[in-house]
C-alpha positions in Angstrom: 87.6 128.0 112.0 88.3 125.8 115.1 91.6 124.4 116.0 90.3 120.9 115.1 89.2 122.1 111.7 92.6 123.7 111.1 94.3 120.5 111.9 92.1 118.5 109.6 92.9 121.0 106.8 96.6 120.5 107.4 96.2 116.7 107.4 94.2 116.8 104.1 96.8 119.1 102.6 99.6 116.6 103.4 97.6 113.8 101.8 96.8 116.0 98.8 100.5 116.4 98.3 100.9 112.6 98.2 97.9 112.4 95.8 99.6 114.9 93.4 102.9 113.0 93.5 101.1 109.8 92.5 99.1 111.4 89.8 102.2 112.8 88.2 103.8 109.3 87.9 100.6 107.4 87.0 98.9 109.7 84.5 95.2 109.4 84.0 94.7 107.0 86.9 93.1 109.3 89.4 90.6 106.7 90.6 93.3 104.1 91.2 95.3 106.7 93.2 92.3 107.6 95.3 91.8 104.0 96.3 95.5 103.6 97.1 95.1 106.5 99.5 92.0 104.9 101.1 93.9 101.7 101.6 96.9 103.5 103.2 94.8 105.6 105.6 92.8 102.5 106.5 96.0 100.8 107.7 95.4 98.0 105.2 97.8 96.3 102.7 97.5 96.7 98.9 97.6 94.1 96.1 98.2 95.5 92.6 97.4 92.9 89.9 97.9 93.6 86.2 100.0 92.8 83.2 103.7 93.7 83.2 104.7 97.2 82.3 101.6 99.1 83.4 103.2 101.0 86.3 102.5 98.9 89.3 106.1 99.1 90.6 106.4 102.7 89.6 103.3 103.6 91.7 104.6 101.7 94.7 108.0 103.4 94.6 106.4 106.9 94.1 104.2 106.3 97.2 107.2 105.2 99.2 109.1 108.4 98.2 106.2 110.6 99.1 105.7 109.0 102.6 109.3 109.1 103.8 110.5 106.5 106.4 112.2 103.3 105.5 111.5 101.6 102.2 112.4 98.0 101.3 111.9 96.1 98.0 111.8 92.4 97.6 111.9 90.9 94.1 110.0 87.7 94.5 111.5 84.7 92.7 111.0 80.9 93.1 114.3 80.6 95.1 113.4 83.3 97.6 113.4 82.0 101.2 111.2 83.1 104.1 114.3 84.3 106.0 115.1 86.6 103.0 112.0 88.6 104.0 111.8 88.3 107.8 115.5 88.1 108.7 117.6 85.5 110.5 119.9 84.8 113.4 123.6 84.6 112.8 126.4 83.5 115.2 128.8 86.3 116.1 132.3 84.8 116.5 133.5 87.8 118.6 130.6 87.9 121.2 130.0 84.1 120.9 126.2 84.9 120.7 123.6 84.8 118.1 122.6 88.2 116.6 119.4 88.9 114.7 119.8 90.4 111.2 116.7 92.2 110.2 115.1 91.4 106.8 113.5 93.9 104.4 110.2 93.5 106.3 111.5 95.9 108.9 110.5 99.1 107.1 107.5 101.5 106.9 106.8 100.4 103.3 107.6 97.0 101.9 107.2 96.4 98.1 106.8 92.7 97.4 107.3 92.8 93.6 105.7 89.9 91.6 104.7 88.2 94.9 103.0 85.3 93.0 106.4 84.3 91.6 107.5 83.3 95.1 106.7 79.8 96.4 103.7 79.4 98.8 106.2 78.8 101.7 107.8 82.2 101.1 104.4 83.9 100.6 103.3 82.7 104.0 106.3 84.5 105.6 104.3 87.7 105.2 101.1 86.4 107.0 102.1 87.3 110.5 103.7 90.6 109.5 100.6 91.7 107.6 98.1 90.6 110.2 99.9 91.5 113.5 102.7 93.9 112.4 105.3 91.6 113.9 107.5 88.7 112.9 108.6 85.7 115.0 112.0 84.2 114.4 113.3 81.3 116.5 110.4 81.8 119.0 111.3 85.5 119.5 108.9 88.2 118.4 110.1 91.4 116.7 107.6 94.3 116.3 107.3 96.2 113.0 106.6 99.9 112.4 103.2 101.2 113.4 102.7 102.4 109.8 104.0 99.1 108.2 102.4 98.9 104.8 102.8 96.1 102.2 102.3 96.9 98.5 102.4 93.6 96.6 102.4 93.4 92.8 101.4 90.3 90.9 101.0 89.3 87.3 97.7 87.6 86.2 97.6 83.9 87.1 97.8 82.7 83.5 101.2 84.2 83.2 104.1 81.7 83.1 105.8 80.8 86.4 103.2 82.1 88.9 101.9 80.6 92.2 98.3 81.6 93.1 98.1 83.3 96.5 96.2 81.2 99.0 92.9 82.5 100.5 94.5 83.2 103.9 97.1 85.4 102.2 94.5 87.3 100.1 92.4 88.0 103.2 95.3 89.9 104.7 95.1 92.5 101.9 92.6 95.3 102.3 92.2 95.9 98.5 93.1 94.6 95.1 93.4 97.1 92.3 94.1 96.9 88.6 96.0 99.7 87.0 95.0 99.1 83.4 96.3 100.7 80.1 96.4 104.5 80.0 94.5 106.6 77.5 96.4 107.6 74.3 96.8 111.2 75.5 98.3 110.0 78.8 100.7 107.7 76.9 101.7 110.7 74.8 102.4 112.8 77.9 104.4 109.9 79.4 106.6 109.7 76.3 107.1 113.5 76.2 108.1 113.5 79.9 110.7 110.8 79.2 112.7 113.1 76.9 115.9 114.4 78.5 117.5 113.3 81.8 116.2 109.8 83.0 113.9 110.2 85.9 116.0 107.8 88.0 118.9 110.3 87.9 116.8 113.3 89.0 117.0 114.6 92.6 113.8 113.3 94.3 111.7 115.8 96.1 111.5 115.6 99.9 108.7 113.4 101.4 105.3 115.0 101.6 104.5 113.4 105.0 106.5 111.7 107.7 105.6 108.3 109.3 104.7 110.0 112.7 102.2 112.3 110.9 100.8 109.5 108.9 100.3 107.4 112.1 98.4 110.3 113.6 96.1 110.6 110.6 95.5 106.9 110.6 94.4 107.2 114.2 91.9 109.9 113.3 90.6 107.8 110.5 90.0 104.9 112.9 88.0 107.2 115.1 85.5 108.3 112.3 82.0 107.5 113.6 80.1 104.5 112.1 76.5 104.5 113.1 74.9 101.2 114.2 72.6 101.3 111.1 75.7 101.4 108.8 77.3 98.5 110.7 74.1 96.5 110.4 74.2 97.2 106.7 77.8 95.9 106.5 76.8 92.7 108.4 73.9 92.1 106.1 76.1 92.5 103.1 78.6 90.1 104.6 76.0 87.5 105.3 74.5 87.9 101.8 78.0 87.2 100.3 78.2 83.9 102.1 74.9 82.6 100.7 75.5 83.9 97.1 75.8 81.0 94.6 78.2 83.1 92.4 80.6 83.7 95.3 83.0 80.9 96.2 84.2 82.5 99.4 82.0 84.9 101.4 83.4 87.9 103.3 85.1 86.9 106.6 84.7 88.8 109.8 88.2 90.2 109.2 87.0 91.3 105.8 84.1 93.2 107.4 86.5 95.0 109.7 88.6 96.0 106.8 85.6 97.0 104.8 84.5 99.3 107.7 87.9 100.8 108.1 88.2 101.6 104.4 84.8 103.2 104.5 86.0 105.3 107.4 89.0 106.4 105.3 86.7 107.3 102.4 84.6 109.5 104.7 87.7 111.2 106.2 89.0 112.0 102.7 85.7 113.6 101.9 85.9 115.7 105.1 83.1 114.0 107.0 83.3 112.7 110.6 80.9 109.9 109.9 80.4 107.0 107.5 77.5 106.8 105.1 76.2 103.7 103.1 77.6 105.4 100.0 81.1 105.2 101.5 80.6 101.5 102.0 79.6 101.1 98.4 82.4 103.2 97.0 85.1 100.9 98.5 83.2 97.7 97.9 84.8 96.6 94.6 88.5 96.7 95.6 87.8 95.3 99.1 85.6 92.4 97.9 87.5 91.5 94.7 90.5 90.4 96.7 88.6 88.0 99.0 85.5 86.6 97.2 87.2 83.8 95.4 85.6 84.6 92.1 88.4 82.9 90.1 88.5 85.4 87.3 84.7 85.7 86.9 82.8 88.9 86.4 83.7 90.4 89.8 82.2 93.8 89.0 78.8 92.2 88.1 78.7 89.9 91.1 79.6 92.8 93.5 77.0 95.0 91.9 74.3 92.3 92.3 75.4 91.8 95.9 75.0 95.5 96.7 71.6 95.6 95.0 70.4 92.6 96.9 70.7 94.3 100.3 68.5 97.2 101.3 70.3 100.5 102.0 69.6 102.1 105.3 
């Protein structure tokens, strides 16, 4: 086995430890966990949408604990201000100068809990951070961590007191996932595991991977080969989405870049140094659902029809 192969096995083992951690806390949701890992390795941001109490926040916290680095959580409410996320300048009476106080956005992982309960003005505070990994406060730019990763949770739009995310905000997310209700046997296992000492009082295990190692893996994912025929396939799919009568908002160029990167992550997790059309199709649903503007329609059916309408190379 070559040195490169050994390193890849080591990287996969680290990611597999993260996978096992997530599957322990979110029982019976292996497909959801797999897409979360794809989103993470693709350097994207993740939107979890579902009803309250299904494990969205639990999943986000478990991922943060497995990755190490700094973790911040923002509970989004209507009175939350943009500066509560990005930070603000405060005047120091001793030095007679303004000092910048960092907000929770300065972390490796930011959990924006119930993001659609914040006002549009506060939601927009995350746009620059998610797109450029930096924030600007009083005309001064502050860089964020290389592995900066936003996990936002939101309740369905019909829930009381929510503000729909604008299209510009949605397009910054790589994927949107639904957790869904667990199977009866998984709920039984959850209840059995809850007997005894509460989990929040147990000593957490050490991180499975450090931010520096994660950044190195993400760089390898970005280098996974994508043949010109696969890229042409992505472009045809994007153009088909823009002319589909059932789709309110076609895939943007930024969406195509995200789609390609998530397909690279899917290929890397499967141990391949190249992307296939099957990788593109496997990540299509979570990548497209967040940005097609289907407005609660049959997203799965529309996406399936879109994939069937374009010839596979």
